C-alpha positions as CSV (number, residue, x, y, z in Angstrom):
1,M,-13.3,-61.8,124.9
2,P,-12.8,-59.2,127.6
3,Q,-12.6,-60.3,131.2
4,K,-15.8,-59.1,132.8
5,C,-14.8,-59.7,136.4
6,Q,-12.1,-57.1,136.5
7,E,-12.6,-53.4,137.1
8,W,-12.3,-51.2,134.1
9,S,-10.7,-47.8,134.2
10,Q,-11.8,-45.1,131.8
11,S,-8.6,-45.7,129.8
12,D,-9.4,-49.4,129.6
13,A,-13.0,-48.7,128.3
14,L,-11.6,-46.3,125.7
15,M,-9.1,-48.8,124.4
16,L,-11.8,-51.5,124.3
17,Q,-14.1,-49.2,122.4
18,K,-11.3,-48.5,119.9
19,Y,-10.2,-52.1,119.7
20,P,-13.2,-54.3,120.6
21,T,-11.5,-57.6,119.6
22,F,-8.0,-58.9,119.5
23,T,-8.4,-59.1,115.7
24,A,-9.2,-55.3,115.6
25,F,-6.1,-54.6,117.7
26,F,-3.9,-56.9,115.6
27,Q,-5.1,-55.2,112.4
28,V,-3.6,-52.0,113.6
29,F,-0.6,-53.2,115.6
30,N,0.7,-55.7,113.0
31,V,4.3,-55.9,111.9
32,S,3.2,-55.2,108.4
33,R,2.2,-51.8,109.5
34,Q,5.3,-51.1,111.6
35,L,6.8,-48.6,109.1
36,V,3.6,-46.6,109.0
37,I,3.2,-46.6,112.8
38,C,6.9,-45.8,113.5
39,Q,7.1,-42.8,111.1
40,Y,6.3,-40.7,114.2
41,P,8.4,-42.0,117.1
42,T,7.2,-39.3,119.5
43,Y,3.6,-40.3,118.9
44,C,4.5,-43.9,119.4
45,I,5.6,-43.0,122.9
46,L,3.1,-40.3,123.8
47,G,0.1,-41.3,121.7
48,P,-2.7,-43.5,122.9
49,S,-2.3,-47.2,122.4
50,P,-3.1,-50.0,124.8
51,T,-0.5,-51.2,127.4
52,L,0.5,-54.8,127.6
53,I,-1.5,-55.1,130.8
54,Q,-4.6,-53.6,129.1
55,I,-4.2,-56.1,126.2
56,D,-4.2,-59.0,128.7
57,K,-7.1,-57.5,130.6
58,M,-9.2,-56.9,127.4
59,Y,-8.4,-60.1,125.5
60,G,-7.2,-62.7,128.0
61,V,-4.2,-63.6,130.0
62,F,-0.9,-63.8,128.0
63,T,-2.5,-62.3,124.9
64,S,0.1,-59.6,124.9
65,A,2.8,-62.3,124.9
66,K,1.2,-64.0,121.9
67,W,1.2,-60.6,120.1
68,L,4.8,-60.0,121.1
69,V,5.9,-63.3,119.6
70,T,5.1,-61.9,116.2
71,L,7.3,-58.9,116.8
72,V,10.2,-61.0,118.2
73,A,9.9,-63.4,115.4
74,D,10.0,-60.6,112.8
75,A,13.0,-59.1,114.5
76,S,14.7,-62.5,114.4
77,L,13.9,-63.0,110.7
78,S,15.0,-59.5,109.8
79,C,18.5,-59.9,111.2
80,G,19.8,-62.5,108.9
81,L,20.6,-65.1,111.5
82,K,22.3,-68.5,110.6
83,D,19.5,-70.4,112.3
84,D,15.9,-69.4,113.0
85,A,14.9,-68.8,116.6
86,S,13.1,-71.7,118.2
87,E,9.5,-71.4,119.2
88,D,10.6,-71.7,122.8
89,Q,13.1,-68.8,122.4
90,L,10.4,-66.6,120.8
91,Q,7.9,-67.4,123.6
92,L,10.4,-67.0,126.4
93,T,11.5,-63.6,125.1
94,A,7.9,-62.5,124.6
95,M,6.9,-63.6,128.1
96,A,9.9,-61.8,129.6
97,I,8.9,-58.6,127.9
98,S,5.2,-59.0,128.7
99,T,5.8,-59.6,132.4
100,R,8.7,-57.2,133.0
101,Y,7.5,-54.3,130.9
102,K,3.7,-54.7,131.1
103,W,3.3,-50.9,131.4
104,L,4.7,-50.2,127.9
105,K,2.2,-49.4,125.2
106,A,1.8,-51.3,121.9
107,G,3.0,-48.3,119.9
108,E,6.2,-48.1,122.0
109,L,6.9,-51.8,121.5
110,M,6.4,-51.4,117.8
111,L,8.9,-48.6,117.8
112,F,11.4,-50.5,119.9
113,F,11.4,-53.5,117.5
114,F,11.5,-51.2,114.5
115,N,14.6,-49.5,115.9
116,F,16.1,-52.9,116.9
117,K,15.8,-54.2,113.4
118,A,17.3,-51.0,112.1
119,G,20.4,-51.6,114.1
120,F,20.1,-48.8,116.7
121,Y,20.6,-51.2,119.6
122,E,22.5,-54.4,120.4
123,Q,22.6,-57.0,117.7
124,F,22.6,-60.7,117.3
125,Y,25.8,-62.4,116.4
126,S,24.7,-65.2,114.0
127,R,22.3,-66.7,116.5
128,F,19.2,-65.5,118.2
129,D,20.0,-64.0,121.6
130,P,17.0,-63.1,123.9
131,Q,19.4,-61.2,126.1
132,A,20.3,-58.8,123.3
133,I,16.7,-57.8,123.0
134,I,16.3,-57.4,126.8
135,R,19.5,-55.4,127.1
136,S,18.4,-53.2,124.2
137,M,15.2,-52.5,126.0
138,N,17.2,-50.5,128.6
139,T,18.5,-48.2,125.9
140,F,15.1,-47.8,124.5
141,L,13.7,-47.0,128.0
142,E,16.3,-44.2,128.3
143,E,15.3,-42.8,125.0
144,R,11.6,-43.0,126.0
145,A,12.3,-41.2,129.2
146,S,14.0,-38.4,127.3
147,V,11.0,-38.0,125.0
148,I,8.6,-37.9,128.0
149,D,10.9,-35.4,129.9
150,K,10.9,-33.1,126.9
151,Q,7.1,-33.2,126.6
152,V,6.8,-32.5,130.3
153,Q,9.2,-29.5,130.1
154,A,7.4,-28.2,127.0
155,R,4.0,-28.5,128.8
156,N,5.4,-26.7,131.9
157,M,6.9,-24.0,129.8
158,T,3.6,-23.5,128.0
159,Q,1.8,-23.3,131.4
160,Y,4.4,-20.8,132.7
161,E,4.0,-18.6,129.5
162,R,0.2,-18.6,129.9
163,K,0.5,-17.5,133.5
164,T,3.0,-14.8,132.6
165,I,0.8,-13.5,129.7
166,T,-2.4,-13.6,131.8
167,K,-0.6,-11.9,134.7
168,G,0.8,-9.2,132.3
169,K,-2.6,-8.3,130.8
170,G,-3.9,-5.0,132.0
171,D,-0.5,-4.0,133.4
172,D,0.8,-0.8,131.9
173,P,4.6,-0.7,131.3
């Protein structure tokens, strides 16, 4: 249930309207839907999805970490490790991500774990290694920054072109 005592921004209210319960959120941002969601990497980064801090604000403290455990566990299982990750390792990794990267959106984290499983980042060497995931996050954040920079440049260019066209109207050559 949403925390009533906290202030709600317009973005928070829109996210809560779109995902009124954690179940509604989880039905969309579920590892079984990762392939569908991650078909459009740019949209995962630029599109609207709740941040980890919004998830905790809307559904309760540490709810984002509980959700992240499912992504971390899926990554662990997908990598063919000799031993399964312990529950403590999964929770520790999820909590580290949830607290350190609370400004990341659910779509971005789905993309990160999709790419991690696909082998684009560091890898596990026969055993679960939380540090491999955290180190891989740095590479992902560089990629994310590049996508955002390109979007900003495109938007600035479009604004410049509009001004140039508007300025040029009515001017005879």
